[in-house]
C-alpha positions in Angstrom: 100.5 120.3 134.6 98.5 116.8 134.6 95.5 119.2 133.9 96.6 120.6 131.1 98.0 117.7 129.6 94.7 115.9 130.6 93.0 119.4 128.3 95.0 118.7 125.6 93.7 115.3 125.6 90.8 115.1 125.7 91.2 118.4 123.1 92.7 116.4 120.4 90.5 113.1 121.2 86.8 115.6 120.2 89.5 116.7 116.9 90.3 113.1 115.9 86.4 112.1 116.3 85.5 114.2 114.4 88.0 114.0 111.3 86.7 110.7 111.5 82.7 111.2 111.5 83.3 113.3 109.1 85.2 111.2 106.8 82.3 108.4 107.6 79.3 110.5 106.8 80.4 111.6 103.2 81.0 107.5 102.5 77.8 107.2 103.4 76.4 110.0 102.0 76.7 107.9 97.6 74.1 105.4 100.1 72.0 108.4 101.2 72.8 107.9 104.4 74.6 110.4 105.3 73.6 113.3 108.5 75.0 115.7 107.0 73.9 117.8 103.9 77.1 119.5 102.6 78.8 116.6 100.5 78.0 117.6 96.1 79.9 114.8 94.9 77.1 113.8 92.0 76.3 115.6 89.1 73.6 117.6 88.1 73.1 118.9 91.8 71.4 115.0 92.5 71.0 113.7 96.1 71.1 110.0 97.1 68.1 109.2 99.2 68.3 105.8 101.9 64.7 105.1 102.7 63.2 102.1 104.0 61.1 100.0 101.6 57.7 100.8 103.1 59.1 104.4 102.6 59.9 104.3 99.1 63.0 102.1 99.2 66.4 104.1 97.5 65.7 107.4 96.0 68.1 110.6 93.9 66.1 113.4 94.0 67.2 116.6 92.2 68.7 119.8 93.7 64.6 121.1 93.4 63.2 118.0 95.3 62.3 115.6 92.7 63.0 112.4 92.4 64.2 111.7 89.4 64.5 108.1 90.2 63.2 105.4 92.5 60.7 102.9 93.7 57.1 103.7 92.3 58.8 106.8 90.2 57.8 106.8 86.3 60.2 107.4 83.6 59.3 108.2 80.2 60.7 109.3 76.5 59.4 109.6 73.0 61.7 107.4 70.6 60.5 106.1 67.8 57.4 108.2 67.9 56.6 105.4 70.5 56.1 106.4 74.3 58.7 104.8 75.8 57.2 103.8 79.5 58.7 102.6 82.9 57.3 102.6 86.6 60.7 102.1 88.4 60.4 99.2 90.9 64.0 100.0 92.6 67.7 101.2 91.5 69.9 98.2 91.4 73.2 100.6 90.7 74.0 104.1 89.9 76.9 106.0 88.0 78.6 108.6 87.2 81.4 111.1 86.0 81.8 114.9 86.5 78.7 116.0 84.0 76.7 112.7 84.1 74.7 109.8 86.3 73.7 106.3 85.4 70.8 104.3 86.7 70.3 100.8 86.3 67.3 100.3 87.2 64.2 97.2 87.3 61.0 98.0 86.9 57.1 97.2 87.4 57.3 94.8 85.1 60.5 93.4 85.5 62.7 94.4 82.6 66.4 96.3 83.5 67.5 99.6 81.8 69.5 102.0 81.8 68.5 105.7 82.7 70.9 107.7 81.4 70.2 111.7 83.5 72.7 115.3 81.7 73.1 118.3 81.8 69.6 120.0 79.0 71.3 121.7 76.1 67.7 122.6 74.5 67.9 126.6 74.4 63.7 126.5 74.6 63.9 123.8 77.5 62.5 124.7 81.1 64.5 121.9 82.4 68.1 120.9 83.3 68.4 118.2 83.1 67.1 115.8 80.3 67.4 112.0 81.0 67.4 108.9 78.2 66.4 105.5 78.2 68.5 102.4 76.8 67.7 99.0 76.8 70.5 96.6 79.9 72.3 96.0 76.0 72.9 99.0 75.0 76.1 101.6 75.0 76.0 103.9 78.0 77.7 107.6 76.1 80.3 107.8 78.9 82.3 106.8 81.0 81.8 105.8 84.0 84.6 106.6 87.2 82.1 104.8 90.3 79.7 102.2 90.4 77.0 102.8 93.3 75.3 99.6 94.5 71.8 100.3 96.2 70.3 96.9 96.0 70.4 95.3 99.3 71.4 98.7 101.0 70.7 97.9 104.0 71.7 94.5 104.0 75.1 95.1 103.8 77.6 94.7 106.0 80.6 96.5 105.6 77.7 99.9 105.1 76.8 99.2 108.4 79.5 99.1 110.1 80.6 102.5 109.0 76.6 104.0 110.1 78.2 102.4 113.5 81.6 103.6 113.6 79.8 107.2 112.7 77.1 106.9 115.3 80.3 105.9 118.0 82.1 108.7 116.8 79.6 111.1 117.8 78.5 109.8 120.6 82.4 110.4 122.0 82.4 113.5 120.6 79.2 114.8 122.7 80.8 112.7 125.5 83.9 114.1 126.2 82.3 117.8 125.0 80.5 117.3 128.4 83.1 115.6 130.1 85.6 118.7 129.3 83.2 121.5 129.9 82.3 119.2 133.6 86.0 119.3 134.3 85.8 123.5 133.7 82.9 123.8 135.7 84.7 122.4 139.1 87.9 124.0 138.4 86.5 127.0 138.0 84.2 126.0 141.2 87.6 125.1 142.8 89.6 128.1 141.8 
């Protein structure tokens, strides 16, 4: 009876730790620090990825692996017969709603601007994402549901604590699985 309670306690612990792991990993998705690539909460199939500064910093990728926004990514658009061109130095934050995404960036010239990403509706274009560069004082064309601040992502204590909890829960899951396997093996050898 005590063995069955022990096995049940280990199984329940594994289940609870697995839930903690998935919940924390999903929270880390928005900062690009997730382990699993199963979350699709951002519009247009955009995926965030955390990279250290020496490796280019935080990046937003489209579903084909093309960098939409990140360190040293160049963006531009034709407006008023002038080509507006920016080389991104870093993403400050990004926001999104159900169908669109916007990033606040700082370019290499030290200017801040917004880049809006939305579904391309032009029939002749083969791109599925269109973008629009806007000045810092211009109004964004949609209501942002949530802003994700990624400027100081590597030094964010709250985010680092979530990473620690996720990693600790994974370590505990692995340890409990080995413990459970060892108990089953010992029980089989004993009988």
